[in-house]
N, C-alpha and C positions, 0 to 999 in steps of 0.2 A: 509184348512189341514195341519196340523203339519208336524214343519222339521221333528219329527222323524219316522211318515210314510215313507215318503221318504229315509233318512235314513237307515230303515228295508228292503225295497225292493230294493233298491241298494245291500246291502250287497248280498241280494241273488244274484243276477247278477253277480258279483265281477271275475269273471275265467272265464266268457264268455268277460267281456269286456277286460279282462288281455291278452288275446286271441287275440283283434283287436289291441291294442296298439301295440304289440308285432309285428304285420302287418306291421303297418304302422313304427313302427321303422326301420324296416329288410326291407326297402326299400323306403329311403329316398328321394325328391326331389327337389328340388331348385327354388328361386323364380319365379311364372308365369309357372314353368314346371310341377307343380304338378296334372296332368292327372290321375294318377292312383293313387293316395292319392282321387280327387274328383272323381273319376268312384268308388271309394270304398264308401264314405262318400254317394253317391246319393243310390248305392243300398241298401245301408245298411237303408238310408230314407224311402226308397220305402214297407223295409217290414216290418214298422212300418204305412204305410197305410198313407206313404205322398209323397207331387209329388215335388220331388225339383226342384228347379229352375238352370239349370245350365249355365254356361261363362261371366255372370258375372266379370269384369277383370278378361277374361282370364280366366280362371280353377277354380275362386271363384262357392259355392253352397250356397244356399239359401232356407230355406222352410218354408214354412208358417203355424201355427197348431191354427186353431180354437177350442177356449172354447164352449165347450154345457152349458156354465150361459149366451148365450145370447152375443147383442151390449156392448163394452167397447174400452179401449183403448189399442194400437200395442204397444206392446215392442221389444226392438231385444237383444238377446244374443249370444256373435259374439267369435270365435273362430277362432286360427290360426295354417296352417297347413305346409307352408314350411320349409324344413329344413338348412344348413349350410354348407357351402364347407369345411367340417372337417374330415379330414380320423380318422375313432374311432376309436381307443386302445383298446376297450373290446372283449373281449372271448366268450362272453356270446351265448348261440344259437340265441337270436335274433337281433344279432348284425348286422350295417348293410353291405347288400351286394352292395350296391353302390359303387366304389373304390373313397375317396375323399371325400363323402357326408355322415351326419350325421346327426341324429337329436341330437342335441347337444344343445338345448334349452328348449328340451319337447312342441314342439308345436303337438310331436302324441300323449299324455298324454292330449293336451289342447281340440285335435281333438276329443278322444274319450272320455272327460266327460260331452262334448255338446253333440256327439251322442246321450252319455249314458243318459243324462237327455230328449233330445226329446223321445227318446225311452219310460222313467217312464213316462214322458207327454202327450204322443200319447195315452195310455192305460189310462189313470185318466184324460183328460183334464180338469179337477174342474176347471175352471174361465170365467171370463168373459172378452170379447175383444180377443184377440192373441198373440202369441207367432212367432218372425221370429228367424229363427236358422242359424246363418249367417259364414261359413266356406268361413274366409277369406283366398287367396293367398299373398304371397311377405311381409309380415312383416318385413324380416331379409333387411333390406335397398332399399325395390324393392316399399316402399310406395303401395302396395297394396288396401291399405283401401282407399287414396286420389282418385284411379283410379276409387273403387266403385260408389261412391263422385262422380265424373265424369259424371260416366256411368248413371246417375238416380236415382243412390240407392234411397236415400227420396222423390224422385217423386214416385216411385213403391213400395214402402216399406213406406209409410208414420208415421214414430214411433214416438211416445212419447218421449222414449227414451230408452238407451243403456246401456249396460253392457259389462264389461267385465274380464278375469282372466288370472293370471299368474300364476304358480308355483316357489316356492322362497325359495333355500338352503338359508341352515341357519337359515331358519325360521323352527319350529318344524312341525311335521306333525301336523295334529289334532289340527294348530289351522290358523289363519288369521290376515293379517294386513288389515287394511280400514285406507284411507287415507280421510281427507276432503282438497280438494285445492293441491295442485302440486303432482304428486305421480311419474311423473317418466319427464325429461330432456328433453328441444327442443336440438335440433341438429345441427349443418351449417359441411360442408366441405368444404375444404380447399386445390389448390395446388399451389404452388408457383416455378416459374420457373428463374434462375439465368443461365446468359448468359456470357461471359468470353471470354478469348482467352487463345485457346491449346497449351501446347509447353511439350517439353521432361521437363520429371521427373528432371533428372539432370540440369534443365535447367529453372530454376522456376522464374527468373529474365523478360524473357522476354516475362512471361502469364502475364495472371488475373485468379488467382486461385478462382476457383466455388466453390472446396472443401474446404479450407480453410473461406469461405465468409459463404458457407452452412454451417459448426461447429460454426462459433461464430454464427449468426442466430437464428437454434435451440437454443443457451443459453440466447439470448436475447429475444424472443419470452416467455420465463415464467417472465417474469417481465412485461406481458401484464395481467395476472390476480393477482402476488402476488404485482403490484405496483402502477398496475391503476385501481384497479375496489376496489370497497371497502371491505372488510374481510369479513363482514356478508354478504355480497352474494355468493351464491353457485354457481362458474364455474370453467372448468376443459377447458382448452387447450393445449392438447397432438399434438408433431408431432413425426406420424406415421410411418413415413415413408422418404428415402434419400435416394436416387438413382446417381449416377455420375460414369463414367468411367467404363471402363470394359480390360484397361493393367494395368501391376503395374508400366513402365516406362511410363506413357502419365498422364499429368495432363489434366483432359478433359476439355468441350468447354461448356459445359453444365451443370449443376445440377439440380434437383428437387425432391420438397422438399411437403411432405401432410402431412394433420392432419385433426382434429376434435376441435372443442365446442363446450359447455353443460351449459346451462344456465335454469336456470326456468324464468327469468325473457325477456321478448319478445324485452325491447329494450335495454336490455344488448348486444344480439349481431349488433347491431348497434355500439353500443362503441367500442367492440370488433374487430371490422370488421376494424373501422381509425386505433384502434390502432396499428394491425396485418402490415397494410398497412404501415404507416408512420414509424416502426420501420424498415419492411422489406425491404423500401428502405434509410431510414438512412444507412443502414450495407454496401446495394448494391452501393449506391454513394463512401461510404469510402473504398471499396473495387473497386473500376472502373469498375463494371457492369452492368450490365440494369435486368429489374427484371417486371417479369407478373404476378399477383396475380386473380387468380380463383375461385369463391365460388359456392358450388351446397348447392342449399337450402335442407334442411334433414328435422327433422321432428316437430313437435311443442310442447312445451311443455302439459302433457298430464295430467289436469287439470284435477281434481271432481269434480261437485256442492255438494252443501252441504246436500242435501234433499236426493238426491240418494245415497248417501255416510251411510250416519245413516239407511236407508232403507236395505243395504247391510249388513251392522254392526249389525242390528238387527237380520235378518235371521240367518246371523251364528254362534250371539252368540246363537240363540233357537236350532242350531247343537252340538255347541261343550261348552258350556259356554259361558259368559260376560269374564270371569278371559283370556279365552284363543282367545279375540279379539284384538288383538295392535293396540291402535288410535292413537298413538303417537311417531308409528313407521319414523320414517326419511326417505324421500324418495329418490329414486334412480336417481344417473349422469346419467345412462342407459335411453333410447328412446325409444317409441312403436310410433306405427302411429296410434293405436288406438283414437289420440289426433286429428288426421284429422275428425272421428266420431264428437264427443266431439266441434266441432267449433259449430258442426251445430246441436246437441240437446244437452241437460243436460243429464246425466250419472254416471258411476260410476267406477272405476277401480282396481280391489285387488288382491292382494299374497295369496294365499295359499301355508301354509310351504312344503317345497319337505322332510325336515329334514336335519340332520349334511349334512351341505359342508365340509369336511374333506377328504381326499383322492380321489378328484380331480370329486370333485361333484359337482363342482361349474359351472353357466352358461358358454357355451361356449367352454368347456374342453373336450378334447376328450375323459376322463375316464368318465363324465356325462353321468344317466340315469334317465331316469323317476322314480317314487316311485309310483309303485303300489297299494301300499296299499293305495293310498290319491284318486281313481280313484272314490271311492265310495260316498267317502266325495265333491269333486269336482261334482259329479253328483244331489248328495241330492242339495246341496248349491243351482245349477241354478233352479232344479225342484221348492225349498221352494221358492225362489228369487220371480219366476214366479205365483204362485199360491200366494205368501205374495202380491205381486205387484196389482196384477189383478182377489184380493179377488172378488169372484162372490156376 
């Protein structure tokens, strides 16, 4: 079935889908708390004649659609559902009604586009095999994809390949970016505890100052990337937290720093860990302090497989023209837990343009809002991709 067919059908449903998206945006839920969102998704799926499977990874929802073309492979299409702990600054009618919570990354739009695709495909399942619609919880740091895998996703749904999509501010609406290979970085988190000897701020010579040492450590850690890693390798090391002291006249006894490391090559994380701990110990020893470093495993790099990326690019080109499909877009140092699915099966994760990024439209901004105008395009892309991969 041609891509233009799906786009025409999608545009006819745009106003309804906007209402869905606004409902989800107004009621954001954080990782593993997406009960209202999951209930909304399940209700819509039932209205399409599908039987939702609820509770995978706590609040995840999955539905399977069999094509009328008979036997064939199983593929999965995935959307994330969770919001962020961000206080929304927008004042439009569908702004968040949950204090301190906001869909600042567009997961409300992702959920809506996949629901919309399920509606389109359920009405015309012109393909062989089956499509698994995956509504995943806890992408924002909670590792919902990893938990789905651990709870037996691939045993229950033996898919041949998986596909994901994220809106991308700064990429013009009506365009797609498709990477063959790395698309999102892997990430790890670190916490550094420094312990010295507290004293009166007027008598610093009697103590071991963790604040001065911590400041020196922040500066020194910048050399991990600038002097210890090949400059042609994309790596980010950012110290994002520094906690010490509670009084203006006390040099505290302890300080804690925390941050994140981003890279595409898994072996780089081993090197960065070694360098961070070596530099940390050196600074601590120089100031007469003790040091403790803890690491939290984050998300692996998201790496598209070439054949599946090519399929995505072909479908996107059929919708918007080859000139509007970017194949050489630089990957992002952001992380994405869709990577856990791609560790087990081939697949691809694409970006759909969300429009201009000026004026607070950046991801994770309190001024962000998903661009409703791309809802039909995203839904049509999903439907066209499924019928292309599972051609009857």
